[in-house]
N, C-alpha and C positions, 0 to 999 in steps of 0.2 A: 848614593852609590860611592863606594871607595875608589880613590884614584888608582888603586892597584888592580882593579877589576879589568878583565880582558874579555871582549866579545868577538866571536868569529861569525861573520855574516857571509853566506854564499850569495852570489849575484849582487854584490854590494856596490857596483860602480854607477848604477843609475836607478831611477824609479824608487820603489819602496825600500830596496836595500841601501841606497845612498841616503835616503831620508832617515832610515833607522840608524845608520852609522853616525850621522851628524847629531841625531837626538841623543844617542848614547854618549858621544863626545861632550855634548853640552852638560851632561850629568857627570863628567869626569871619568868616563870609561874609555880605555884604550881599545882600538879595534884592529882586527885582522879581516880583510875582505878578499873574496875571490871575484874574478871577472873572467868572462869567456872571450869577448872580442873588444871590449872597450878599454884598451890600454890607456889612452889619453884621459878618458873619464876617470879611470881608477887613480891615475897620478894626480888628477885634480882633486879628487876626494881626499887622498892622503894629505895633500897640502892644506885642504880646508880643515881637516881634523887637527892637524898640527897647529894651525892658526888658532884653534880653540884651546890649545895647551895640552893636548893629549898625543899619545904616540899611535902611529898607524903603519900598517904594511899591507901591500896588495900582492896576491899571488894569482897567476893565470891558472885557471882550472875549468875544464869542460866537465860538468857533473854527469855527462853521459859517457865519458871516457873512463870506465870503471877500472881499467888497468892502470890508470894514473894515480889512483888514490893512495897507494902505498908510498910512492915518492912524494906526494903532496904532504902526507902526514909526517914523513921524515923531515921535510923542509920546515913545516910548522914547528916541530919539536926543536930543530936547530935554531929557529928564529926566537922561540920562547926563551931558550937558554942564552942566546947572544944578546938579545935586546932587553929582556926582562929579568934574566936570572932565575927563571922559573921553568918547571916542566909540565905545567898545566895551564889551561885557560878556564874561564868561568861560565861563559854563555855561548850557546850555539843557536844561531838563527838560520834555519833551512829555508831560504827565500828564493833561490835561483829557480827560474821557471820560464816557460814560453807558452804561447797559445797556438792552437790549431783547431780549426772548425771541422766538425765531424757530423754533418747532417745525415739524417737517417737515409740509408740506401746509397749514400755517396761517400762513405767513410773509406779512406784509403788505409792500407796496412801500414804505410809509412807514417801517416799521421797518428795512428793508434800507437805504434811502437814508440814514437817520439814522446807522446804524452805519458806513457808508462815509464819510459826510461828517465825522463827529466823529473817527473813529479813523484814517482814512487820508488823505482829501483835505485835511482841516484840518491834519494833521501835515505833509504834503508841502508845501503852499503857505505855511503860516506859517513853517516852517523855511527855505524858499527866500527868503521876504521878510526874515527876520532874519539870514541868513548874512553880509551886509555888515557887520553890527554885532557879530558873534561874533569875538572876538580869535583871531589865529593862535596855535595851541597850546592852544586851548580844548577843551571837552568837550560832547558831546551825549549825553543819556540819553533813550531813548524807552521808555515804559512799555507793555509787552506783557501777556501773561497765560499762566499755566500751562495754560490750556485749549487752547493750541495743541499740547499734548502729551497731555493727558487729555481725555476726552470727557464733556460734559454735553449731553444730547440737545436741550435747548432753546436752546442758545447757539451754534448752528452759524455764523451769519453774523458775530457778534461775534468768535468765535475765528478764522474765516477771514480777516477783515479784519486782526486782530492778526498773523496769519501774514504778511500782506502787509507790515505794518510791520517785522517781523523781516527780511524780504528787503530792503525799502527801506533799512534801517539798514546792511546789508552794502554796498550800493552807495554810500551816503553815506560810509561808512568808507573805501572805496577812493578815491572822488573827492575827499574832503577830506584825504586823507593828505598831499598836497603842502603843505597848510597846517598840518600837525601837529595836526589836530583829530581826537580819538578819538571814535568813535561806538559805543555799545553799547545793548542792550535789557535791561531788567529785567522778568522775567516773574513777577509775584506769584501765589501760590496764593490760597486763600480767606482774606480779611482782614476783621476785624471793623470795618467802617465802615458808612455809610449807603448805600453803592453797591448798586444793584439792589434798593432797598427796605429794606436794613438787616437782613435776616434773619440773616446770619452774626453780626452784632453783638448782636441782640436776642433771638433765639429760642434758649433754653437747650438744648432737646432737639436742635435742628438743629446747634448748635455741637458738641454731644457726638458726633453722627454724623460731622461733618466732622473733628473732632479724631482720631477713631479711624482715619481714612484717612491720617494723617500719621505719618511715622517718628518725629518728635519729639513726637507725642502731644498737640498742641494746635492751636488755630486761630491764624493769624497776626494780629498787631496792626499798626497803622500804623507804629509805630516800627521794627518788623522790616524793613519795606520801605524806610523812610526811611534807615535805617542802611546798607542795601546801596547805595542811590543815592549817599549821601554818600561811601561808601568808593570808589566809582568816580570821585569828583571830588577825591580826595586827591592831593597832589603825587606820591606814590609809585606811583600806579596809571595814569599816563598812557600806559604801554606796552601797556595792555589796550585792544584795539579790535576791532570786528567780532564781538563775542561776545554771545550770548543767555544771560543768567544767571538761572536760575529761583530764586526766593526763596519756597519753599513749605513748608519744614520736612520735605521728603521726601514730598510728596503722591503717593499711589497708586504706590508703588514695587513 
């Protein structure tokens, strides 16, 4: 990857977003991240990226605050000009997310709206707002989930909304093809982060159960997913587009 490349990662202060930012920085890519509440974590990530010899900047952004997108895009444009002397960036990784359990018969409207707003509406409208700043020949990676293929009875709305992201990505790939922008989705299996309360990261017995469901015999870690995202942003993978790539270690085959 060229040292001049710039990647924008939503939800970049922790978990998969943080791991992805560091993986890109290791490859010489400068990063712009957003964070919702982890200001200190975001500052720590900026320092870690800079320690790797790349430039980084963090912006506060709640991706369900749709009215804030115009001001955010303006700030990104100003930062691109001031810090990089450019008016575009190269890679967009729509990673920001949250979890809400929606068991059949007990799903609240609040949980439903949160899942739609975070994982679909936010992705659609933030991507739309950022498209003028995404360079021709750039890349978009949208983070989906393996739960669109395998079933966890308490995660129906989350999985359904991620299925919509998979479909939206197909349409983006078609419509942005004339700009030579590739669009793909990465669908992580269970990963040891703080997502959804951190049980997969912290509960040893639960980790063992999940590991037993994977062909490769372990739970995923953030670097596993970050590596797959970074691979889709390598110069040699630009011909891959409109694909859903599951990164789950062979979960429930």
